[in-house]
N, C-alpha and C positions, 0 to 999 in steps of 0.2 A: 503493500499500500504507500503510495507517494505520500511524503510529509506536507502538511499544510502549511504553504507559505504564502497564501493568499492575501491580498489587501483586506479583505473582511474577516480575518481571523480575529475571534473574540466577540464578533457580533451574534447575538442570540436572536433567532427566528423562529416564531411559530407559523406553521402553514397549515390553515384550515380550509384549503380549497380542495376541489376535486377537477378531474379531466383534464384540461389543458392549460387554459389561460392561468389560474392561479398556481398550478404546479409548474409550470415552465418558469414564471417568475422566481418560485422557489429554488428550481434548478440552477438558474442563473446565479442566484445570491450563493449557492452551496458550491457551485464551481469556482467562485473566487475566495472560499474560506469561511464563509458563515456557517454556523451550527445551526442547520435547519432541523427542527423537529416538526414531523408532519403528524398531525391528529387524523386518524382515520376510523371509520366505523369497525369496531373489533370483530364484526362477523363477515362483512364484505370487502371492506377496503376501498381504496380508490377504484373506480371502474376502470381506469387505466391498466390495471393488473389483468384484465381479461380482454384488452382491446387488441387487434392485429388481425392481419388478412389470414395469417396461419399462427397456430401456437406451437411451436417445438416443444416437446417433452411437457405439452400441457400448459406452458408458460407463455404470458406475452412478450414479444421481443420489444414491445413499446416501454415497459416498465423499467428495465434497467436503465433506459437512459433519462426518462423524465422522473424517476425517483432516485437518481443517482445523488450520491454525497448528502443523503438525509439519514435521520434517524426516525424510524417509525414507531408512533405510539397509538395503541388501540384504545379506543375512547370513545363511549356513547354519549353524544352531546344531547340527546333527547332526555336523559336522566338528570335529575339534581346534583347527583354526585360527579357524573362527568364534567357538568358544566363548572362545578366548584374546582374540580382539578385543573379544568381548561384555564380558569382565573388565575389559578397560582401560578401556572406557565407562563401566562400573559403578563402576568405582574413582574415577573423576572425577565422579560424580553425586552429587546431594543425594536423589534419589528414584528408585526402581525400581518399575514396575508389571508385575505378570504374573498371567496367568490360567491357566496350564497346569494340568493335572491334578495335585494334591498328590504329591510325590514326583517329578515330572520335573525340576525345578530342583537337587535333590538328587542325582540319578542324573547330572546333567552337572557336578556339583562346584560347584553355585552355590545351595546352600541358604542359608538366612539368615547362620546362624553363620558359613560360609566367607566369605560376602561382607563381614560386619561385621569379621570379623578384620583384613581389608586396609582396609576404609573405615568405622570406627567411628561416624562421622556419618551413614552411608547409612540411609535410611528405606525399608523395603521394604513395598509394599501386595501382599498376595497375595490375588486374587478367585478365589473357586471357588464350587462348587454348594453344599458342605456344610460347609465351613471346613477347616483343616488338621489336626483332630484328631476323634476320634469313630469308630465303627464305620462311618459312610458316607463316611468322609474321602476314601476312594480311588474312589468311585463317579464316574461321568460326571455332571455336573449342568448342564442346560441351564436358561434362564430360565424355561420353562413348568413345569419340575418344583420349582424354587425357588417359583414362585408357588403350586403347590399345597400343597406342604408347609407355606409359610407361612400358609396359610389363606384366600389371596385368590380362588383359582379356585372353591372351594366356594360362596362367597357373590356371585359375579358371574354374571349372567344371569336370565333369567326362572323362577320357581318350577316350572313345568312342563316344563323342558327341560334338557338337561345342562348342566354349568359351562360358561361362555362366557369368552373371553379379552377383554382390555380393548381391544385394536385396534392396541396397540404393544407393545414388548418392555419391560414396565413393570419386571418382575423385574430384568433386567439394569441398567435405568437406575436403580433404586433403590439397588442394590449399587454401582454406580459412584459415586453420590453419597455413600453411606456410606464408601466408600474415600477420597473427596476429604475428608470431614470428618475421617477418621482421620489423613490427611496432614497437614491444616493444624494439627489438634491436637498431632501429632507434633513438628511445626517449631517449634511454640510450647514445646513441653516441651524441645527441644534447645537452645534459647536458654539454659535453666536448666542443663541436664545436659553439653550439650556432645556427647551420644550420640544416636544415631538408635534405631530399633526398628522391630518388625515390626506389620503391621496385618493383620489376619485377617478379611476381608470375606466372609461367606458369602451367597449368594442367599436361601436360605430365611430366614435370621435379618433380612436387609435388607428382606423382605418382611413378617416378623412385627413388626418393629419399627413399621410404619404401620398395624396392625390395631387400633388404638384399644383397645377394652375387651372385645375378643372373648374373650379367655382368663379375664379377671376376671368377667366376666359369668357365664361357664360356672361358674366355680369358686364364685361365691356364690350363684348361683341354679339352676345346672343347666339354663340355656336355651342351646341350640345356634342360633346365628345361621344362617339359611338364605338362599337367593336370593330377593330381592325386586323384581328388575327394575329400573324406574326411580325408585323410591322407597326411603326408609328407613323401615321399620315404626315407627309411632308419631311420626314428624316430619312435620307437615302444617300447611299446604300446602306441599309443596316437590317439584314435578313438573315434567314437559314437558306442555304443554296444546296442544290443537288450534286452529289459527286458519284464517280463511278462505283459500282457495286452496290448500289442501294445505299450508300452512306451520305450523311450531310455534314455541312461546315457553316458556322456562324461568321460572317464577316461583317465588320463595322467599317464603313469608309466615308463617313457622311462629312468630314471635315475637308475644306479645300484641298489642303496639302497631303491629307491622308488619301485623298480619292485620286490625286495627280499620282503617288505613288502605286495605288491599286491599278490604275490605268496603264502604267509603266510595266508592271508585273504581268499583266494581261496581254502585253506586246501591243496595247492600243494607246500610245501615249498622246494620241491626238483627242482622246475623249476628254482630256482635262481641259482642253481649249475650246471644245465644242459649245456652242451657245446652249444646247439643250441640257449640258451637266456641268457647265463652267462654275456655277454659283450653287449656294446652298438651296436657294429658292428654286433655282432651275431644277435642280435634281430632284427636289421636292414635287415640282409640279409634273416631272416625267417619271415618276418614281416606279410604275410599273413596267414601262418601257425599259427603264435601267436595269431593274431586278431581272427581266427576262435575257437583257443582253449578258448579265453577268453568270446567270445560271446555264445558259448555253455554253458558256466558257468552262465553268467550274465542273461541269457533268463529265468532262473528258478526262479529269484528274482523279486518281485515288487520293483518298483523305490524307494519309500520312505524308506523300509527296506535296500535296497542295498546301498543307499546314506549313511543311519546311518553307517552301517557296515563298508564301506570303509573309512568314516571319523574317525572312532574309530582306523582303523589300520593306519592311517596316509597317506592316497592314496588320491592324489587330483581327484576329481570327481564333477559331478554336471548335473542338468538337462539342457534341451535345453529350454531356456525361451522365453515365448511369452508375448504379452502385460498383459493378465490376470494373469500370472504368478507374473510378476513385481509388479502388483498392491496388491497383497497378500502376498508378499514375506516379512519376517522380516527383512533381511538385508536392503532391499530397505527402509523399514519404519524406522528403527532405524537411518538411515543416511539421510532421507528426500531426497532421490535420485529423487523422484517424488513430486512436489508440486502441489497443487490447488491453481488457480488464478481467481479471479474475472474477468467476462467477460461481456460487456454490452448487448450482445444477447444470449449466453450459459447460463448466469448467473454463473456457475462454470466450469472451464476447467483443467484437469490435463495434465502435461508436465513435461518432464526432467528439474531437478534444473540446476543451473549454477556451472561447473565444470572446473578445480580441486577446492577443498575446501582450503581455506586460513583462517589461525588461527585468524589474527587479522583485515584483511579486506577482507572480503568473498564477493563473486558475489551473486545476488540474481536476481529473475524474480518480478520485481517491477510493470510490467503491460503487458498486453498481445498486440499483434500487435493491432495498431491504426487503426481507421477509415481513408479512403483515403482522405488526406488534413486536418486532424482533427487539426493540429497545425499550420497551415498556417498563420493564423493572428498572432498568438503568436510569431512565430519564426521571421517572418519578420518585427513585432513592434522592435524586439531586434537589427535589423539593421537599424532602423528609418524609416520605412514605416508606413504612418498613417494608420488607419481605411479606410479612404477615398480614398487613393492611392491604397490598396489592393482590394477595391470594385472596381476601376477603371479597375484595372488589370484582376478582375476575369469577368468583363463583356467583355472584350477582348478574354477571354479564356485562358490568360497567366498563372493565377493560378486557 
């Protein structure tokens, strides 16, 4: 197990979230050294323990990643005893992450004001579909709804087909990242004020935050951005192009100087001076024609040779990576972008490393997602519960 050198070493975090948005927030904090105590239902645990297209050896391949670097405590929050223990853990914590529907924590007597009264330095990250206020606050909000309301779904996919999804739970992940940003900002503010605060991270707003100029463009011009498939309208050339043997290559040559290098590499240097392609605006206006011209040229090349040719010419390009490509790639290997972690059942399991890389206090994957309730006795002992007391709680189904 790798030693904890992370910048958040010593930070105590209680995670009360399930599924992706809250737990990914906890994963990031744990990756960078925080002591993340994950509270789970002692009977079923986080649903992520069962998620996955396949279940090798009956276990989810998702859980080792999103549960990594955390300590699991089984605790039934529907019982008074469970909530009392949770309050004791939170009273000693720096950060609480929760992604219940707004109002649930208040119903349990654990709203922000109540928690801050006994732990003024506490930072509470509240993750939800629509935020803690407004007419939609009480609605159930999954990632796909946030992606749609934030504008991402409408512009994703082919123009003649219904909106598509990104292939991952991008809305949940963006919300987790915004929650982490809020937590780190609140920690900095706490250094000055001595007090914590609440972070209200909404799914739809986290998606909206990365929508570039979508709203502003409509406000100023009335243009509503639509689905455009693999291109960005008016940005050319920047697309996926065919190669020999059914392979594909991504080429980005939309800058004037880069396009000139691409034209030279194609053996068509005159294209850079052609009025149809000489400027950014001209290439955008003739995007389809230009893409067809490049595709006709690229289709005669095998992918490895074409990448080598374009790299020598200084043209941004690359293959469309799949998991096998990642495991074999020299750049991934040189930077240890994928690590191999000991697992009690799988033996070894590969997963993405902790990002970004810090030069002095790097993050690390110290252990994969733990067994349900694996650390219950250990964590509860830290708040003064004896082995006998934990055994009694276990007999009652509280832990």
